[in-house]
N, CA, C and O atoms as CSV, one atom per row, in Angstrom:
chain,resi,resn,atom,element,x,y,z
A,1,MET,N,N,98.239,190.709,-90.279
A,1,MET,CA,C,99.798,189.859,-89.762
A,1,MET,C,C,99.720,190.697,-88.278
A,1,MET,O,O,98.980,191.593,-87.872
A,2,ARG,N,N,100.786,190.000,-87.714
A,2,ARG,CA,C,100.955,190.137,-86.228
A,2,ARG,C,C,101.763,191.152,-86.330
A,2,ARG,O,O,102.316,191.416,-87.398
A,3,THR,N,N,101.936,191.840,-85.262
A,3,THR,CA,C,103.378,192.694,-85.422
A,3,THR,C,C,104.162,192.769,-83.414
A,3,THR,O,O,103.679,192.802,-82.282
A,4,PHE,N,N,105.270,192.765,-83.903
A,4,PHE,CA,C,105.942,192.759,-81.800
A,4,PHE,C,C,106.646,193.700,-82.086
A,4,PHE,O,O,107.044,194.210,-83.133
A,5,ASP,N,N,106.859,194.040,-80.131
A,5,ASP,CA,C,107.649,195.007,-80.275
A,5,ASP,C,C,108.959,194.803,-79.769
A,5,ASP,O,O,109.710,195.667,-79.319
A,6,ALA,N,N,109.174,193.561,-79.884
A,6,ALA,CA,C,110.466,192.535,-79.528
A,6,ALA,C,C,110.951,191.166,-80.273
A,6,ALA,O,O,110.716,190.106,-79.693
A,7,ILE,N,N,111.443,191.148,-81.203
A,7,ILE,CA,C,112.038,189.755,-81.523
A,7,ILE,C,C,113.127,189.443,-80.806
A,7,ILE,O,O,113.961,190.252,-80.400
A,8,ILE,N,N,113.134,187.880,-80.589
A,8,ILE,CA,C,114.138,187.771,-79.350
A,8,ILE,C,C,114.625,186.404,-80.067
A,8,ILE,O,O,113.809,185.483,-80.036
A,9,ILE,N,N,115.924,186.155,-80.742
A,9,ILE,CA,C,116.668,185.037,-81.994
A,9,ILE,C,C,117.207,183.936,-80.937
A,9,ILE,O,O,118.390,184.262,-80.836
A,10,GLY,N,N,117.021,182.867,-80.129
A,10,GLY,CA,C,117.889,182.137,-79.593
A,10,GLY,C,C,116.585,181.756,-78.217
A,10,GLY,O,O,115.703,182.599,-78.056
A,11,ALA,N,N,116.583,180.656,-77.446
A,11,ALA,CA,C,115.698,180.496,-76.201
A,11,ALA,C,C,116.595,179.734,-75.404
A,11,ALA,O,O,116.128,178.891,-74.638
A,12,GLY,N,N,118.245,179.981,-75.508
A,12,GLY,CA,C,119.568,179.424,-74.661
A,12,GLY,C,C,118.990,180.058,-73.036
A,12,GLY,O,O,117.836,180.231,-72.644
A,13,GLN,N,N,120.398,180.315,-72.292
A,13,GLN,CA,C,120.070,180.947,-71.514
A,13,GLN,C,C,119.656,182.029,-71.382
A,13,GLN,O,O,118.993,182.118,-70.348
A,14,ALA,N,N,119.734,183.130,-72.057
A,14,ALA,CA,C,119.213,184.699,-71.590
A,14,ALA,C,C,118.181,184.693,-72.248
A,14,ALA,O,O,117.348,184.929,-71.373
A,15,GLY,N,N,117.552,184.574,-73.318
A,15,GLY,CA,C,116.523,184.641,-74.570
A,15,GLY,C,C,114.932,184.469,-73.597
A,15,GLY,O,O,114.155,185.405,-73.407
A,16,PRO,N,N,114.768,183.257,-73.163
A,16,PRO,CA,C,113.886,183.574,-71.755
A,16,PRO,C,C,113.725,184.656,-71.304
A,16,PRO,O,O,113.241,185.593,-71.940
A,17,PRO,N,N,114.119,184.703,-70.092
A,17,PRO,CA,C,114.798,185.735,-69.108
A,17,PRO,C,C,114.193,186.998,-69.925
A,17,PRO,O,O,113.182,187.594,-69.553
A,18,LEU,N,N,114.712,187.232,-70.734
A,18,LEU,CA,C,114.805,188.140,-71.789
A,18,LEU,C,C,113.573,188.919,-72.456
A,18,LEU,O,O,113.301,190.117,-72.537
A,19,ALA,N,N,112.880,187.646,-72.940
A,19,ALA,CA,C,111.200,187.906,-72.732
A,19,ALA,C,C,110.233,188.100,-72.111
A,19,ALA,O,O,109.313,188.869,-72.390
A,20,GLY,N,N,110.404,187.083,-70.759
A,20,GLY,CA,C,109.992,187.712,-68.918
A,20,GLY,C,C,110.420,188.825,-68.718
A,20,GLY,O,O,109.437,189.390,-68.238
A,21,ARG,N,N,111.749,190.024,-68.777
A,21,ARG,CA,C,111.105,191.056,-68.283
A,21,ARG,C,C,110.435,191.900,-69.672
A,21,ARG,O,O,109.623,192.762,-69.334
A,22,LEU,N,N,110.591,191.813,-70.735
A,22,LEU,CA,C,109.984,192.714,-71.769
A,22,LEU,C,C,108.505,192.809,-71.769
A,22,LEU,O,O,107.898,193.836,-72.072
A,23,THR,N,N,107.851,191.486,-71.351
A,23,THR,CA,C,106.657,190.884,-71.383
A,23,THR,C,C,106.455,192.067,-70.182
A,23,THR,O,O,105.864,193.143,-70.280
A,24,GLY,N,N,107.128,191.506,-69.065
A,24,GLY,CA,C,106.732,192.403,-67.958
A,24,GLY,C,C,106.300,193.810,-68.014
A,24,GLY,O,O,105.272,194.314,-67.562
A,25,ALA,N,N,107.073,194.235,-68.521
A,25,ALA,CA,C,107.571,195.972,-69.026
A,25,ALA,C,C,105.627,196.186,-69.979
A,25,ALA,O,O,104.990,197.239,-69.997
A,26,GLY,N,N,105.343,195.341,-70.382
A,26,GLY,CA,C,104.081,195.470,-71.253
A,26,GLY,C,C,104.296,195.528,-72.748
A,26,GLY,O,O,103.414,195.773,-73.571
A,27,MET,N,N,105.484,195.292,-72.990
A,27,MET,CA,C,105.763,194.771,-74.669
A,27,MET,C,C,105.451,193.504,-75.314
A,27,MET,O,O,105.618,192.570,-74.530
A,28,SER,N,N,105.081,193.169,-76.396
A,28,SER,CA,C,104.711,192.209,-77.383
A,28,SER,C,C,106.009,191.654,-77.495
A,28,SER,O,O,106.860,192.464,-77.862
A,29,VAL,N,N,106.402,190.488,-77.279
A,29,VAL,CA,C,107.517,189.792,-77.585
A,29,VAL,C,C,107.664,188.411,-78.262
A,29,VAL,O,O,107.717,187.328,-77.681
A,30,ALA,N,N,107.734,188.679,-79.837
A,30,ALA,CA,C,108.207,186.937,-80.255
A,30,ALA,C,C,109.583,186.066,-79.831
A,30,ALA,O,O,110.639,186.693,-79.749
A,31,LEU,N,N,109.573,184.659,-79.568
A,31,LEU,CA,C,110.732,184.252,-79.176
A,31,LEU,C,C,111.117,183.406,-80.479
A,31,LEU,O,O,110.160,182.797,-80.959
A,32,VAL,N,N,112.403,183.246,-81.175
A,32,VAL,CA,C,111.961,182.432,-81.878
A,32,VAL,C,C,113.477,182.085,-81.596
A,32,VAL,O,O,114.385,182.856,-81.284
A,33,GLU,N,N,113.523,179.998,-81.892
A,33,GLU,CA,C,114.462,178.823,-81.393
A,33,GLU,C,C,114.603,177.773,-82.756
A,33,GLU,O,O,113.882,176.780,-82.659
A,34,ARG,N,N,115.098,177.823,-83.506
A,34,ARG,CA,C,115.496,176.760,-84.597
A,34,ARG,C,C,115.404,175.421,-84.099
A,34,ARG,O,O,115.168,174.564,-84.950
A,35,LYS,N,N,115.523,175.087,-83.035
A,35,LYS,CA,C,116.101,173.570,-82.307
A,35,LYS,C,C,115.248,173.382,-81.504
A,35,LYS,O,O,114.020,173.436,-81.569
A,36,LEU,N,N,116.220,173.062,-80.406
A,36,LEU,CA,C,115.763,172.771,-78.823
A,36,LEU,C,C,115.546,174.247,-78.039
A,36,LEU,O,O,116.181,175.251,-78.361
A,37,PHE,N,N,114.803,174.224,-77.235
A,37,PHE,CA,C,114.414,175.227,-76.175
A,37,PHE,C,C,115.399,175.024,-75.202
A,37,PHE,O,O,115.361,173.902,-74.697
A,38,GLY,N,N,116.323,175.823,-74.765
A,38,GLY,CA,C,116.925,175.890,-73.388
A,38,GLY,C,C,118.456,176.033,-73.878
A,38,GLY,O,O,119.294,176.116,-72.980
A,39,GLY,N,N,118.948,176.073,-75.352
A,39,GLY,CA,C,120.402,175.790,-75.432
A,39,GLY,C,C,121.519,174.751,-75.759
A,39,GLY,O,O,121.176,173.779,-75.086
A,40,THR,N,N,122.395,174.494,-76.262
A,40,THR,CA,C,123.580,173.903,-75.867
A,40,THR,C,C,123.806,173.166,-74.689
A,40,THR,O,O,124.061,171.964,-74.767
A,41,CYS,N,N,123.744,173.724,-73.647
A,41,CYS,CA,C,124.661,173.288,-72.457
A,41,CYS,C,C,123.475,172.036,-71.709
A,41,CYS,O,O,123.695,171.016,-71.056
A,42,VAL,N,N,122.050,172.764,-72.220
A,42,VAL,CA,C,120.864,172.183,-71.269
A,42,VAL,C,C,120.612,170.841,-71.845
A,42,VAL,O,O,120.586,169.770,-71.238
A,43,ASN,N,N,120.394,171.107,-73.361
A,43,ASN,CA,C,120.546,169.864,-73.590
A,43,ASN,C,C,121.512,168.955,-74.277
A,43,ASN,O,O,121.163,168.291,-75.253
A,44,THR,N,N,122.556,168.920,-73.853
A,44,THR,CA,C,123.389,168.086,-74.505
A,44,THR,C,C,123.918,167.662,-73.019
A,44,THR,O,O,124.117,166.459,-72.853
A,45,ASP,N,N,124.090,168.286,-72.246
A,45,ASP,CA,C,124.590,168.086,-70.562
A,45,ASP,C,C,126.250,168.311,-70.905
A,45,ASP,O,O,127.081,167.585,-70.359
A,46,ARG,N,N,126.686,169.471,-71.935
A,46,ARG,CA,C,127.881,169.490,-72.110
A,46,ARG,C,C,128.419,171.441,-72.086
A,46,ARG,O,O,127.457,172.206,-72.014
A,47,PRO,N,N,129.218,171.819,-72.118
A,47,PRO,CA,C,129.258,172.821,-72.730
A,47,PRO,C,C,129.516,173.301,-74.008
A,47,PRO,O,O,129.132,174.396,-74.420
A,48,GLY,N,N,130.363,172.241,-74.832
A,48,GLY,CA,C,130.972,172.260,-76.202
A,48,GLY,C,C,129.774,171.850,-76.864
A,48,GLY,O,O,129.769,172.332,-77.997
A,49,GLY,N,N,128.707,171.131,-76.625
A,49,GLY,CA,C,127.702,170.977,-76.892
A,49,GLY,C,C,127.946,169.643,-78.184
A,49,GLY,O,O,128.654,168.672,-77.916
A,50,GLY,N,N,127.521,169.731,-79.031
A,50,GLY,CA,C,127.277,168.888,-80.191
A,50,GLY,C,C,125.762,168.150,-80.548
A,50,GLY,O,O,124.888,168.931,-80.172
A,51,ASP,N,N,125.446,167.502,-80.861
A,51,ASP,CA,C,124.414,166.919,-81.553
A,51,ASP,C,C,123.762,166.024,-80.839
A,51,ASP,O,O,124.272,164.905,-80.798
A,52,PRO,N,N,122.034,166.331,-79.827
A,52,PRO,CA,C,122.149,165.652,-78.784
A,52,PRO,C,C,121.133,164.265,-79.058
A,52,PRO,O,O,120.423,163.760,-78.189
A,53,SER,N,N,121.242,163.825,-80.370
A,53,SER,CA,C,120.450,163.033,-80.582
A,53,SER,C,C,121.411,161.513,-80.679
A,53,SER,O,O,120.849,160.440,-80.902
């Protein structure tokens, strides 16, 4: 079984930069996203979100 120093839930605006900082500090990190990488605003082109399909 693989182990991680940190698990980040959500790949919105804050998840990827946090993962980068933690890996830069030598930690092993898992980044978990249930749908689309980038978050609601990036994938729907509006702050309120909604289904991009």
